[in-house]
C-alpha positions in Angstrom: 14.2 -11.5 -17.6 13.9 -8.9 -14.9 10.7 -9.3 -12.8 11.0 -5.8 -11.3 10.1 -4.2 -14.6 6.6 -5.9 -14.5 5.8 -4.6 -11.0 4.3 -1.1 -10.4 7.0 1.0 -8.7 4.6 2.1 -6.0 4.3 -1.5 -4.8 8.0 -2.2 -5.2 9.0 0.7 -2.9 6.6 -0.5 -0.2 7.6 -4.2 -0.1 11.3 -4.1 -1.1 12.5 -3.8 2.5 10.4 -6.9 3.5 12.2 -9.1 0.9 15.6 -10.7 0.8 18.0 -8.4 -1.1 18.4 -10.8 -4.0 14.8 -12.1 -4.2 14.0 -10.6 -7.5 17.2 -11.8 -9.1 16.7 -15.4 -7.9 13.0 -15.5 -8.8 13.8 -14.0 -12.3 16.3 -16.8 -12.9 13.8 -19.4 -11.9 11.0 -18.0 -14.1 13.3 -17.5 -17.1 13.9 -21.3 -17.2 10.3 -22.1 -16.5 8.9 -19.9 -19.3 11.5 -21.3 -21.7 10.9 -25.0 -21.0 7.2 -25.2 -20.1 3.8 -23.5 -20.7 3.4 -21.2 -17.7 0.3 -19.2 -16.6 -0.4 -16.4 -16.5 1.7 -14.6 -19.2 4.7 -12.6 -18.0 2.9 -9.4 -18.4 0.0 -10.5 -16.1 2.0 -11.9 -13.2 1.6 -8.7 -11.2 -1.8 -7.8 -12.6 -3.3 -7.6 -9.1 -0.7 -5.1 -8.0 -0.8 -3.0 -11.2 -4.6 -2.9 -11.0 -4.9 -1.7 -7.4 -2.5 0.9 -5.9 -1.1 0.2 -2.5 -2.8 3.3 -1.0 -6.2 2.2 -2.5 -6.4 -1.2 -1.0 -9.5 -1.7 1.1 -10.0 -5.5 0.8 -7.5 -8.4 0.3 -8.9 -11.7 -1.0 -6.2 -14.3 -0.8 -6.1 -17.3 -3.1 -3.5 -20.1 -3.2 -2.5 -20.8 -6.8 -3.4 -19.5 -10.3 -5.8 -21.5 -12.6 -3.7 -23.9 -14.7 -6.0 -24.2 -17.7 -5.4 -22.4 -21.0 -6.3 -18.7 -21.1 -7.8 -18.8 -17.6 -5.3 -17.1 -15.2 -4.6 -13.5 -15.7 -3.0 -12.4 -12.4 -6.1 -11.9 -10.3 -7.1 -14.6 -7.7 -10.3 -16.4 -8.5 -10.8 -14.4 -11.7 -10.6 -15.6 -15.2 -9.7 -13.9 -18.5 -12.6 -12.1 -20.2 -12.5 -14.5 -23.1 -13.5 -17.5 -20.9 -17.1 -18.6 -21.4 -17.0 -21.2 -18.7 -16.5 -20.4 -15.0 -14.2 -22.5 -12.8 -16.2 -24.2 -9.9 -14.8 -21.9 -7.1 -15.7 -18.7 -9.0 -19.2 -20.1 -9.8 -19.6 -20.7 -6.0 -18.4 -17.2 -5.2 -21.1 -15.9 -7.5 -23.7 -18.1 -6.0 -22.9 -16.8 -2.5 -22.9 -13.3 -3.7 -26.4 -13.8 -5.2 -27.7 -15.4 -1.9 -26.0 -12.7 0.2 -26.8 -9.5 -1.7 -29.1 -10.6 -4.6 -26.4 -9.7 -7.1 -26.5 -11.9 -10.2 -23.0 -12.2 -11.7 -23.9 -15.7 -13.1 -25.6 -14.1 -16.0 -23.0 -11.4 -17.0 -21.3 -13.8 -19.4 -17.8 -13.6 -18.0 -15.7 -14.2 -14.8 -13.3 -11.3 -15.0 -13.1 -9.5 -11.6 -11.1 -6.5 -12.8 -13.9 -4.2 -11.9 -13.5 -5.2 -8.2 -9.8 -4.3 -8.3 -10.6 -0.8 -9.5 -12.5 -0.3 -6.2 -9.7 -1.3 -3.9 -10.1 -5.1 -3.8 -6.6 -6.7 -4.0 -7.0 -10.2 -5.6 -3.8 -12.0 -5.0 -2.7 -15.6 -4.9 0.1 -16.7 -2.6 1.8 -18.3 -5.6 1.7 -16.1 -8.8 2.6 -18.6 -11.5 1.9 -22.3 -12.4 2.8 -24.8 -15.1 0.0 -25.7 -17.4 -2.2 -28.6 -16.0 0.1 -28.9 -13.0 -1.6 -27.3 -10.0 0.7 -26.1 -7.2 3.8 -26.8 -9.4 5.3 -23.4 -8.4 4.5 -23.8 -4.7 7.5 -23.3 -2.5 9.5 -21.9 -5.4 9.9 -18.4 -3.9 6.5 -16.8 -4.4 5.3 -17.3 -0.9 8.2 -15.1 0.3 7.0 -12.3 -2.0 3.3 -12.5 -1.0 4.1 -12.8 2.7 6.0 -9.6 2.3 3.0 -8.0 0.6 0.8 -9.0 3.6 3.4 -7.7 6.1 3.7 -4.4 4.2 0.0 -3.9 4.1 -0.3 -4.8 7.7 2.4 -2.4 8.8 2.3 0.5 6.4 -1.3 1.0 5.3 -3.0 4.0 6.9 -6.5 2.6 6.9 -7.9 -0.6 8.3 -7.9 -3.3 5.7 -10.3 -6.2 5.5 -8.4 -9.5 4.9 -10.6 -12.3 3.5 -9.2 -15.7 4.3 -11.0 -18.6 2.6 -9.9 -22.1 3.7 -7.0 -23.4 5.7 -4.2 -22.2 3.5 -5.4 -18.6 3.5 -6.1 -18.7 7.2 -2.5 -19.8 7.9 -1.5 -16.3 6.9 -3.5 -14.8 9.8 -0.4 -14.8 11.9 1.0 -12.1 9.6 -1.9 -9.7 10.4 -2.4 -7.5 13.3 -6.0 -8.2 14.1 -6.2 -5.4 16.5 -5.5 -3.0 13.7 -7.2 -4.7 10.7 -10.3 -6.8 10.1 -10.2 -10.5 9.2 -13.1 -12.5 7.8 -12.7 -16.2 7.7 -14.7 -19.0 6.2 -14.4 -22.3 4.3 -13.0 -22.2 0.8 -15.4 -21.7 -2.1 -14.2 -24.9 -3.9 -16.8 -27.6 -4.4 -15.0 -29.8 -1.8 -15.6 -27.3 1.0 -18.2 -24.7 0.0 -21.0 -26.4 1.8 -18.9 -26.6 5.0 -19.1 -22.9 5.7 -18.6 -20.8 2.6 -22.2 -20.9 1.5 -24.1 -18.7 4.0 -21.0 -16.9 5.2 -22.4 -13.6 3.8 -18.9 -12.4 3.3 -19.8 -9.7 0.8 -22.3 -7.9 2.9 -19.9 -8.2 5.9 -17.2 -6.5 3.9 -19.5 -3.6 2.9 -20.8 -3.2 6.4 -17.3 -2.9 7.7 -16.3 -0.4 5.0 -19.4 1.8 5.7 -18.6 1.6 9.5 -15.1 2.8 8.7 -16.5 5.7 6.6 -15.6 4.2 3.2 -17.6 3.6 0.1 -18.9 0.0 -0.1 -17.8 -2.3 -3.0 -20.2 -2.6 -6.0 -19.9 -6.3 -6.6 -22.1 -6.3 -9.7 -20.1 -6.9 -12.8 -21.0 -5.4 -16.2 -22.0 -7.7 -19.0 -18.9 -8.2 -21.2 -20.3 -10.0 -24.2 -22.7 -8.5 -26.7 -22.6 -11.2 -29.3 -24.9 -14.0 -28.2 -23.3 -16.3 -30.7 -20.2 -16.3 -28.5 -22.2 -17.4 -25.4 -24.3 -20.5 -24.8 -25.8 -20.2 -21.4 -26.7 -23.8 -20.8 -23.1 -24.8 -21.4 -21.7 -22.1 -19.1 -23.0 -23.2 -15.7 
């Protein structure tokens, strides 16, 4: 397996100099063994979905997660997002939608999916610090090389991007990456993590989505349309009382 072939060449050219020369080779060897011996999420084709969905030059906002979802058919390469086929939202994503509703009166809890692909198409880079995970084993690929890659991504965006980027850091882990960001050049929004364990300690009421759009407008850019389109037309596939 050669990881490079799954990554958009635009991103590769920007971040290659921030990585050890043999990083892709070492990480490819590790993942070849992992995919052979275990069930790994997301699929190989979706590992770099965030980067292949949002061009380097189009990035306006970075929302940093820690680890992919480890349940079947959930993770698809975008932080906090789940595959379109999922009819049940993970708790963190449900809390994100609750805050969005309270903040901007946008109701994504009724759109019948939790796929955030539409946000990526508007310049929201949805990345986890670790891009793969073993099934049912959260953080199983932590400290296995991915942090080197995603730190390089943050450094490249910080150094090379022409516009001011908004880095959204939810929780202590994401906030530990603040040291990689020039806060005199870019914007940083911090709050508690949206997980049920911490959402009531500062995520709810943070108004992160309106803050992002206010900053974008102040910088002369189009705000993000956070409203998702309804992705399910067949009501037989969706039972609302079981979703939330």
